C-alpha positions as CSV (number, residue, x, y, z in Angstrom):
1,X,-8.1,33.7,92.5
2,X,-9.4,32.2,89.2
3,X,-7.9,33.4,86.0
4,X,-10.0,35.0,83.3
5,X,-10.6,32.5,80.5
6,X,-12.8,32.4,77.3
7,X,-16.0,30.5,77.5
8,X,-16.6,27.5,75.3
9,X,-18.8,28.1,72.2
10,X,-21.4,25.6,73.4
11,X,-21.7,27.4,76.7
12,X,-21.9,30.8,75.0
13,X,-24.8,29.5,72.9
14,X,-26.5,28.1,75.9
15,X,-26.3,31.4,77.7
16,X,-27.7,33.1,74.6
17,X,-30.4,30.5,74.5
18,X,-31.5,31.7,78.0
19,X,-32.4,35.1,76.3
20,X,-33.8,33.8,73.0
21,X,-35.3,30.4,73.9
22,X,-37.6,31.2,76.9
23,X,-40.1,28.4,76.1
24,X,-41.3,26.3,73.1
25,X,-43.2,29.3,71.7
26,X,-40.0,31.3,71.5
27,X,-38.5,28.5,69.3
28,X,-41.6,28.5,67.1
29,X,-41.5,32.3,66.7
30,X,-37.8,32.2,65.5
31,X,-38.5,29.4,63.1
32,X,-41.6,30.9,61.5
33,X,-39.8,34.3,61.2
34,X,-37.0,32.6,59.3
35,X,-39.6,31.0,57.0
36,X,-41.3,34.3,56.3
37,X,-37.9,36.0,55.6
38,X,-37.2,33.2,53.1
39,X,-40.3,34.2,51.1
40,X,-42.6,31.3,52.2
41,X,-46.2,31.4,51.0
42,X,-47.2,28.3,53.0
43,X,-46.0,27.4,56.5
44,X,-47.0,24.1,58.2
45,X,-46.3,23.7,61.9
46,X,-46.6,20.4,63.8
47,X,-45.8,20.3,67.5
48,X,-46.0,17.5,70.2
49,X,-46.4,17.8,73.9
50,X,-46.8,21.5,73.8
51,X,-43.6,21.9,71.8
52,X,-41.3,20.3,74.3
53,X,-41.2,16.9,72.6
54,X,-41.1,18.3,69.0
55,X,-41.5,21.5,66.9
56,X,-41.5,21.0,63.2
57,X,-41.8,23.9,60.8
58,X,-42.0,23.2,57.0
59,X,-42.2,26.0,54.4
60,X,-42.0,26.5,50.7
61,X,-39.5,29.3,50.9
62,X,-36.2,29.9,49.0
63,X,-34.4,27.2,50.9
64,X,-30.7,27.0,52.1
65,X,-27.8,26.0,49.8
66,X,-25.9,22.9,50.8
67,X,-22.7,24.9,51.5
68,X,-24.6,27.3,53.8
69,X,-26.2,24.7,56.0
70,X,-23.3,24.7,58.5
71,X,-23.4,28.5,58.7
72,X,-27.1,28.4,59.4
73,X,-26.3,26.7,62.8
74,X,-23.3,28.9,63.5
75,X,-23.4,31.9,65.9
76,X,-23.6,35.4,64.4
77,X,-24.0,34.1,60.8
78,X,-26.9,35.6,58.8
79,X,-28.0,36.5,55.3
80,X,-30.1,39.4,56.5
81,X,-27.5,42.2,57.2
82,X,-23.9,42.9,56.2
83,X,-23.2,46.5,57.4
84,X,-24.2,48.9,60.2
85,X,-26.4,50.7,57.7
86,X,-28.3,47.4,57.1
87,X,-28.8,47.1,60.9
88,X,-30.1,50.6,61.2
89,X,-32.7,50.0,58.5
90,X,-33.4,46.3,59.0
91,X,-36.7,45.2,57.5
92,X,-36.5,41.4,58.0
93,X,-37.8,39.6,61.1
94,X,-34.5,37.8,62.0
95,X,-31.1,39.4,61.6
96,X,-29.1,38.7,64.8
97,X,-27.7,35.4,63.5
98,X,-28.0,33.6,66.9
99,X,-31.4,32.0,67.0
100,X,-30.7,28.7,65.3
101,X,-27.3,28.3,67.1
102,X,-29.0,29.0,70.5
103,X,-31.8,26.6,69.8
104,X,-29.4,23.9,68.6
105,X,-27.5,24.2,71.9
106,X,-30.5,23.2,74.0
107,X,-32.4,20.8,71.7
108,X,-31.8,18.1,69.2
109,X,-32.0,20.1,65.9
110,X,-31.8,19.2,62.3
111,X,-32.5,21.1,59.1
112,X,-33.5,19.7,55.7
113,X,-33.6,22.2,52.8
114,X,-33.5,22.5,49.1
115,X,-32.5,25.8,47.5
116,X,-33.6,26.7,44.0
117,X,-30.1,26.0,42.7
118,X,-29.7,22.5,44.2
119,X,-30.7,19.4,42.3
120,X,-32.1,17.8,45.5
121,X,-32.4,18.5,49.2
122,X,-29.8,18.2,51.9
123,X,-30.1,17.6,55.6
124,X,-27.8,18.6,58.5
125,X,-27.8,17.3,62.0
126,X,-26.7,20.0,64.5
127,X,-25.2,17.5,66.9
128,X,-22.7,16.0,64.3
129,X,-22.7,18.7,61.6
130,X,-23.0,15.8,59.2
131,X,-24.7,16.6,55.8
132,X,-26.6,13.9,54.0
133,X,-29.1,13.8,51.1
134,X,-32.8,14.3,51.9
135,X,-36.1,14.0,50.2
136,X,-37.8,17.3,49.9
137,X,-39.5,19.0,46.9
138,X,-38.7,22.6,47.9
139,X,-38.2,24.9,50.8
140,X,-37.0,24.0,54.3
141,X,-38.1,21.7,57.2
142,X,-36.6,22.3,60.6
143,X,-37.2,19.9,63.5
144,X,-36.5,20.8,67.1
145,X,-36.9,17.9,69.5
146,X,-36.5,17.3,73.2
147,X,-36.2,21.0,74.2
148,X,-33.8,21.5,77.2
149,X,-32.7,17.8,77.1
150,X,-29.2,18.9,78.2
151,X,-30.3,21.7,80.6
152,X,-32.9,20.0,82.8
153,X,-32.9,22.9,85.3
154,X,-34.5,25.1,82.7
155,X,-37.0,22.4,81.7
156,X,-38.4,22.5,85.2
157,X,-39.6,26.1,84.7
158,X,-41.9,25.1,81.8
159,X,-45.6,25.0,82.5
160,X,-48.1,22.3,81.6
161,X,-48.4,20.9,78.1
162,X,-51.7,22.7,77.6
163,X,-50.2,26.0,78.7
164,X,-47.1,25.7,76.5
165,X,-49.3,24.7,73.5
166,X,-51.4,27.8,74.2
167,X,-48.4,30.0,73.9
168,X,-47.4,28.4,70.6
169,X,-50.9,28.8,69.3
170,X,-50.8,32.5,70.2
171,X,-47.4,33.1,68.5
172,X,-48.6,31.5,65.3
173,X,-51.8,33.6,65.3
174,X,-49.8,36.8,65.8
175,X,-47.6,35.9,62.8
176,X,-50.7,35.0,60.8
177,X,-52.3,38.4,61.6
178,X,-49.1,40.2,60.3
179,X,-49.0,38.1,57.1
180,X,-52.5,37.4,55.8
181,X,-51.0,36.6,52.3
182,X,-49.3,33.5,53.7
183,X,-51.1,30.2,54.4
184,X,-50.6,28.7,57.9
185,X,-51.4,25.3,59.4
186,X,-51.0,24.1,63.0
187,X,-51.2,20.7,64.4
188,X,-50.8,19.4,68.0
189,X,-50.1,15.8,68.8
190,X,-51.1,14.9,65.2
191,X,-54.4,16.7,65.5
192,X,-55.2,19.6,63.2
193,X,-55.9,22.8,65.2
194,X,-55.7,25.7,62.8
195,X,-55.7,26.1,59.1
196,X,-55.7,29.5,57.4
197,X,-55.8,30.1,53.7
198,X,-54.2,33.3,52.1
199,X,-56.6,36.2,52.5
200,X,-56.9,40.0,52.8
201,X,-56.3,41.7,56.2
202,X,-60.0,41.9,57.1
203,X,-60.7,38.2,56.4
204,X,-57.6,37.1,58.4
205,X,-58.6,39.3,61.3
206,X,-62.1,37.8,61.2
207,X,-60.7,34.3,61.1
208,X,-58.3,34.8,64.1
209,X,-60.0,37.3,66.3
210,X,-63.5,36.0,65.7
211,X,-66.9,37.3,64.4
212,X,-67.8,39.0,67.7
213,X,-64.6,41.2,67.6
214,X,-65.2,42.0,64.0
215,X,-68.9,42.9,64.6
216,X,-67.8,45.5,67.3
217,X,-64.8,47.1,65.6
218,X,-64.0,50.2,63.6
219,X,-61.6,50.1,60.7
220,X,-58.5,52.3,61.0
221,X,-56.5,53.6,58.1
222,X,-54.7,56.9,58.6
223,X,-51.5,58.2,57.0
224,X,-49.4,61.3,57.8
225,X,-46.0,61.7,56.1
226,X,-43.9,58.6,56.7
227,X,-46.4,57.2,59.3
228,X,-49.4,55.0,58.6
229,X,-51.8,53.3,61.1
230,X,-54.2,50.7,59.9
231,X,-56.2,47.8,61.3
232,X,-59.2,47.4,63.5
233,X,-60.1,48.8,66.9
234,X,-63.0,47.4,68.9
235,X,-65.6,49.6,70.4
236,X,-66.0,49.6,74.2
237,X,-68.8,47.1,74.1
238,X,-66.1,44.5,73.3
239,X,-63.7,45.6,76.1
240,X,-61.9,42.9,78.1
241,X,-60.9,42.3,81.7
242,X,-57.3,41.8,80.6
243,X,-55.0,42.9,77.8
244,X,-55.0,39.6,75.9
245,X,-56.9,41.0,72.9
246,X,-54.4,43.7,72.1
247,X,-52.2,43.2,69.0
248,X,-49.8,46.0,67.9
249,X,-47.5,45.5,64.9
250,X,-44.6,47.8,63.9
251,X,-43.5,47.2,60.3
252,X,-45.1,43.8,60.5
253,X,-43.4,42.8,63.8
254,X,-45.6,42.1,66.9
255,X,-44.4,44.3,69.7
256,X,-45.1,45.1,73.3
257,X,-44.3,48.8,73.5
258,X,-45.3,51.0,76.4
259,X,-45.4,54.1,74.3
260,X,-47.9,52.6,71.8
261,X,-49.9,51.0,74.6
262,X,-50.2,54.4,76.3
263,X,-51.3,56.1,73.1
264,X,-54.0,53.5,72.5
265,X,-55.2,53.8,76.1
266,X,-55.4,57.5,75.9
267,X,-57.5,57.3,72.7
268,X,-60.0,55.1,74.6
269,X,-59.9,57.3,77.7
270,X,-63.2,59.1,77.1
271,X,-65.2,56.1,76.1
272,X,-64.0,53.2,78.2
273,X,-64.5,52.3,81.8
274,X,-61.2,52.5,83.8
275,X,-61.3,48.9,84.9
276,X,-61.7,47.5,81.3
277,X,-59.1,47.1,78.6
278,X,-59.6,47.9,74.9
279,X,-59.2,45.3,72.1
280,X,-57.5,46.1,68.9
281,X,-55.4,44.8,66.0
282,X,-53.3,47.7,64.7
283,X,-50.4,48.0,62.2
284,X,-48.0,50.9,62.4
285,X,-45.8,51.4,59.3
286,X,-42.9,53.8,59.2
287,X,-39.4,54.1,57.7
288,X,-37.2,51.3,59.2
289,X,-34.6,54.0,60.0
290,X,-37.2,55.6,62.4
291,X,-37.4,52.6,64.7
292,X,-34.7,50.5,66.4
293,X,-35.7,46.8,66.6
294,X,-32.4,45.7,68.1
295,X,-33.1,46.5,71.7
296,X,-34.0,43.1,72.9
297,X,-32.8,39.6,72.0
298,X,-36.3,38.4,71.4
299,X,-37.0,41.5,69.2
300,X,-40.4,42.1,70.9
301,X,-39.5,45.6,72.1
302,X,-38.7,48.6,69.9
303,X,-37.4,52.1,70.3
304,X,-38.6,55.0,68.2
305,X,-36.3,57.8,67.0
306,X,-39.2,60.3,67.4
307,X,-41.2,58.7,70.2
308,X,-43.4,61.8,70.9
309,X,-44.3,62.2,67.3
310,X,-45.3,58.5,67.0
311,X,-47.3,58.7,70.2
312,X,-49.3,61.7,69.0
313,X,-49.9,60.3,65.6
314,X,-51.2,56.9,67.0
315,X,-53.3,58.7,69.6
316,X,-55.0,61.1,67.2
317,X,-55.5,58.5,64.4
318,X,-57.1,56.0,66.8
319,X,-59.1,58.6,68.6
320,X,-60.6,59.9,65.4
321,X,-61.5,56.5,64.2
322,X,-63.3,55.7,67.5
323,X,-65.0,59.1,67.6
324,X,-66.4,58.9,64.1
325,X,-70.2,59.4,64.2
326,X,-72.4,56.5,63.2
327,X,-73.2,58.0,59.8
328,X,-69.6,58.6,59.0
329,X,-68.5,55.1,60.1
330,X,-71.2,53.5,57.9
331,X,-70.1,55.6,55.0
332,X,-66.3,54.9,55.4
333,X,-67.0,51.1,55.8
334,X,-68.8,51.1,52.5
335,X,-71.8,49.5,54.1
336,X,-74.8,49.9,51.9
337,X,-78.1,50.4,53.7
338,X,-80.8,50.1,51.1
339,X,-84.1,51.8,51.7
340,X,-86.5,49.4,50.0
341,X,-87.4,47.1,52.9
342,X,-87.0,49.5,55.8
343,X,-90.7,49.0,56.4
344,X,-92.3,45.8,55.3
345,X,-95.3,46.4,53.2
346,X,-94.1,49.9,52.2
347,X,-93.0,50.6,48.7
348,X,-89.4,50.9,47.9
349,X,-89.6,54.6,47.6
350,X,-92.2,55.5,50.3
351,X,-93.5,59.0,50.4
352,X,-93.6,61.1,53.5
353,X,-97.4,60.5,53.8
354,X,-96.8,56.8,53.3
355,X,-94.3,56.8,56.2
356,X,-96.8,58.6,58.4
357,X,-99.5,56.1,57.6
358,X,-97.3,53.1,58.1
359,X,-95.5,54.2,61.3
360,X,-97.3,57.2,62.9
361,X,-100.8,56.0,61.9
362,X,-103.4,58.0,60.1
363,X,-104.4,61.1,61.8
364,X,-101.1,61.6,63.7
365,X,-99.9,65.2,63.7
366,X,-97.2,66.1,61.3
367,X,-93.6,65.8,62.3
368,X,-92.7,68.4,65.0
369,X,-89.5,70.4,65.3
370,X,-86.8,68.9,67.5
371,X,-87.8,69.1,71.1
372,X,-86.1,70.2,74.2
373,X,-84.3,67.0,74.8
374,X,-82.0,67.8,71.9
375,X,-81.5,71.5,72.7
376,X,-79.0,73.4,70.6
377,X,-80.2,72.1,67.3
378,X,-81.9,74.5,65.0
379,X,-85.6,73.7,64.4
380,X,-86.2,71.7,61.2
381,X,-88.2,68.6,60.3
382,X,-87.6,65.6,62.4
383,X,-86.9,63.4,59.4
384,X,-86.7,64.0,55.7
385,X,-88.7,62.3,53.0
386,X,-87.0,58.9,52.7
387,X,-84.7,58.5,49.8
388,X,-85.2,55.6,47.4
389,X,-81.6,54.3,47.6
390,X,-80.5,54.8,51.2
391,X,-81.9,54.9,54.7
392,X,-80.3,56.4,57.8
393,X,-77.9,53.9,59.5
394,X,-80.1,53.7,62.7
395,X,-83.3,53.6,60.7
396,X,-86.7,54.9,61.8
397,X,-88.3,54.6,65.2
398,X,-91.3,52.3,65.5
399,X,-91.9,52.2,69.2
400,X,-90.7,52.8,72.8
401,X,-90.3,49.9,75.3
402,X,-91.1,50.5,79.0
403,X,-90.0,54.1,78.7
404,X,-86.4,53.0,78.4
405,X,-85.6,51.7,75.0
406,X,-86.3,53.0,71.5
407,X,-87.0,50.4,68.9
408,X,-86.1,51.3,65.3
409,X,-86.1,49.5,62.0
410,X,-83.2,49.9,59.5
411,X,-82.3,47.9,56.4
412,X,-80.4,45.3,58.4
413,X,-83.2,44.6,60.9
414,X,-84.0,45.9,64.4
415,X,-82.1,48.6,66.3
416,X,-82.5,48.9,70.1
417,X,-81.4,52.2,71.7
418,X,-80.9,53.0,75.3
419,X,-82.4,56.5,75.1
420,X,-80.8,57.8,78.3
421,X,-77.4,56.5,77.5
422,X,-77.6,57.8,73.9
423,X,-78.8,61.3,74.9
424,X,-76.2,61.4,77.7
425,X,-73.4,61.0,75.0
426,X,-75.1,63.6,72.8
427,X,-75.2,66.2,75.6
428,X,-71.6,65.3,76.7
429,X,-70.2,66.0,73.2
430,X,-72.2,69.2,72.9
431,X,-70.9,70.4,76.3
432,X,-67.3,69.6,75.3
433,X,-67.6,71.6,72.1
434,X,-69.3,74.5,73.9
435,X,-66.5,74.7,76.5
436,X,-63.8,74.5,73.9
437,X,-65.5,77.4,72.0
438,X,-65.8,79.5,75.2
439,X,-68.3,79.7,78.0
440,X,-71.4,77.7,77.2
441,X,-74.7,79.4,76.6
442,X,-76.5,80.2,79.9
443,X,-80.3,80.2,80.2
444,X,-81.8,82.5,82.8
445,X,-84.5,80.7,84.8
446,X,-87.9,82.4,84.9
447,X,-88.2,81.5,88.5
448,X,-84.9,81.0,90.5
449,X,-84.5,77.5,91.9
450,X,-84.0,77.6,95.7
451,X,-82.3,74.6,97.2
452,X,-81.4,73.7,100.8
453,X,-77.7,72.9,101.2
454,X,-75.3,72.0,103.9
455,X,-72.6,74.3,105.2
456,X,-70.0,72.4,103.2
457,X,-72.0,72.7,99.9
458,X,-72.5,76.4,100.6
459,X,-68.8,76.9,101.1
460,X,-68.0,74.8,98.0
461,X,-70.3,76.9,95.8
462,X,-68.6,80.1,97.1
463,X,-65.1,78.7,96.6
464,X,-65.8,77.4,93.1
465,X,-68.0,80.4,92.0
466,X,-65.8,81.1,88.9
467,X,-65.9,77.4,87.8
468,X,-69.7,77.2,88.1
469,X,-70.0,80.5,86.1
470,X,-67.7,79.1,83.4
471,X,-70.0,76.1,83.2
472,X,-73.0,78.3,82.7
473,X,-74.5,78.6,86.2
474,X,-75.5,81.7,88.0
475,X,-75.5,80.7,91.7
476,X,-75.7,82.8,94.9
477,X,-76.4,82.4,98.6
478,X,-80.0,83.0,99.5
479,X,-79.7,82.3,103.2
480,X,-77.6,80.6,105.8
481,X,-78.3,77.2,104.3
482,X,-79.8,78.0,100.9
483,X,-78.6,78.6,97.4
484,X,-80.5,80.3,94.6
485,X,-79.9,79.1,91.0
486,X,-80.8,82.0,88.6
487,X,-79.3,80.5,85.4
488,X,-78.2,77.2,84.2
489,X,-76.4,75.9,81.1
490,X,-78.8,76.0,78.2
491,X,-78.1,72.5,77.1
492,X,-79.3,71.0,80.4
493,X,-81.6,73.7,81.8
494,X,-84.6,71.5,81.1
495,X,-83.5,68.9,83.6
496,X,-83.4,68.8,87.4
497,X,-81.2,71.8,88.0
498,X,-81.0,71.4,91.7
499,X,-79.9,67.7,91.5
500,X,-77.4,68.6,88.8
501,X,-75.8,71.4,90.9
502,X,-75.7,69.2,94.0
503,X,-73.8,66.5,92.0
504,X,-71.4,69.1,90.7
505,X,-70.7,70.5,94.2
506,X,-69.9,66.9,95.3
507,X,-67.5,66.6,92.4
508,X,-65.8,69.9,93.3
509,X,-65.7,69.5,97.0
510,X,-62.3,67.9,97.3
511,X,-60.7,69.9,94.5
512,X,-58.7,73.1,94.8
513,X,-60.5,76.0,93.1
514,X,-57.6,77.0,90.8
515,X,-57.5,75.2,87.4
516,X,-60.2,72.6,88.5
517,X,-62.0,73.0,85.2
518,X,-58.9,72.4,83.2
519,X,-57.9,69.4,85.3
520,X,-61.3,67.7,85.6
521,X,-63.2,69.2,82.6
522,X,-64.5,65.9,81.2
523,X,-65.6,64.5,84.6
524,X,-67.6,67.6,85.4
525,X,-69.2,67.7,81.9
526,X,-70.0,64.0,82.1
527,X,-71.8,64.7,85.4
528,X,-73.8,67.5,83.8
529,X,-74.6,65.3,80.8
530,X,-75.8,62.5,82.9
531,X,-78.2,64.7,84.9
532,X,-79.3,66.6,81.9
533,X,-80.1,63.6,79.7
534,X,-83.7,62.4,79.1
535,X,-84.6,60.1,82.0
536,X,-86.0,56.6,81.9
537,X,-89.8,56.3,81.9
538,X,-90.3,59.5,79.9
539,X,-92.6,58.8,77.1
540,X,-91.3,60.1,73.8
541,X,-93.3,60.7,70.6
542,X,-92.1,59.1,67.4
543,X,-90.8,62.5,66.1
544,X,-88.7,62.8,69.3
545,X,-87.4,59.3,68.9
546,X,-86.4,59.9,65.3
547,X,-84.8,63.2,66.4
548,X,-82.7,61.2,68.9
549,X,-81.6,58.7,66.2
550,X,-80.6,61.4,63.8
551,X,-78.6,63.2,66.5
552,X,-76.8,59.9,67.4
553,X,-75.8,59.4,63.8
554,X,-74.0,62.8,63.7
555,X,-72.5,62.7,67.2
556,X,-68.9,61.6,67.9
557,X,-68.5,58.5,70.1
558,X,-72.3,57.9,70.0
559,X,-71.8,54.2,70.1
560,X,-71.3,54.3,73.9
561,X,-72.3,56.4,76.8
562,X,-69.9,58.3,79.0
563,X,-69.4,55.2,81.2
564,X,-68.4,52.9,78.3
565,X,-71.7,51.1,77.9
566,X,-73.2,50.6,74.5
567,X,-76.0,53.0,73.5
568,X,-77.4,50.8,70.8
569,X,-77.3,47.3,69.4
570,X,-78.3,45.9,66.0
571,X,-80.2,42.7,65.6
572,X,-80.0,41.5,62.0
573,X,-82.8,39.8,60.2
574,X,-80.7,36.6,60.3
575,X,-80.4,36.8,64.1
576,X,-84.1,37.4,64.5
577,X,-84.9,34.5,62.1
578,X,-82.6,32.3,64.2
579,X,-84.4,33.3,67.4
580,X,-87.7,32.2,65.9
581,X,-86.1,29.1,64.1
582,X,-87.3,30.4,60.8
583,X,-86.0,28.4,57.8
584,X,-85.5,25.2,59.9
């Protein structure tokens, strides 16, 4: 039997390296975090062969004093914490004091640094611990070469050069998102790949995540007590087939946390198709004492003291941001929508009559009250006399295309609206509010609708009689294979009542009668909204189109239908000019 014996320090470090140094990107993450903790305002990264041959990180931070250089490479030596209280409230990126020691145990590592108190720079080679003078104006340069040169078995698990470089690139982009005030540069095999100047959060997000993401996102900034959630959440039109566009930061640290991911997923549940994944870049800030960041060697997982409270805060904050009506989103974004050019050839402050002449045409009847496709809204003029300084976000309707799309003009250019999808969302939100307030209004039918049904449908209607009644239907058997519908929900009574009821019966068929409305409320209401919405190929008048646009602007989640598809798109004048090659 072998005796128990202490492990050599080198072997201990190599074991630790297995947890900390998973691949070149892991090395890069630790080095960049050290640069940020040192107060760097500029970080320059050069890598070769995906980071396996070389990772070089140079910064302009505070530097390391000559006498501290050996400690920088020692295990469990750090300047970040000194007591248990420091550990419980840690705010720095690195604090475990093992990263550099672990890296140096599996790669050829050297550090050159100049602290503000030293007359010149000094360099230490990890292999020999020898310290020699170096040429460096300020800050620190760390070079990590030949990763896993002494543990070839681990090196075999690395992927191709392109794959390893991709991971390094992703790590640096995450760090850059968290610290927009810092300049970053990345080169691979002596070729420049990324260069980011200091910027505000919005500019940095645009630079890293792209114009398309930024064009389809909502800004988030909500605070409650010690919690604050900020950043950007993309609308469902920008959803992805994978989770690779999801960035969550806790106190500036990128994390993969199941609790936060679940809260975000729930916030998107009512607007996103189940097979798609949302895209977002979100920053959660809270008291460092409220989160434990010391639960994983790579510090990519966290544990919250009040997990339920954090979950509910993130869920509600993100849900409200995504649900904001178009008009509110425009207002909160500060986007100015000037009125002056909403109709070319119309004066900056057009009168109501001028608008009628330009859009409706001379002799058109005056604006009608809202029509039946937006039931539930009190009668009032379809649109107000346009103000001189602002137009509605979705503009004013100018035409209908093939009975499917509404074309509208706003200050930015052309708005295209899928009228069925848009009206479906409007009805869906109205139905939800009606159910929440009590049984929705029911409209008696002048002539009962008789519909032939199967024995199964007849039995389903009888079993779920209470649920149908709570949804606004009055249904009874009218024969062995016939149902009579004597009343329908007022919001959808103008549609095909028989088709709607049949669809609901199909939804209810496999469900137990008890608590079905509570368990599947949204699915049932979505079915009702879909069947009650204005159908394709229905010709709308201009007042009806404008009524739809105004309702969209005031409806939560109106940017997408119940299935996660966009309800409207904007084509700017710049995009239209590009299509027609104007200005070239």
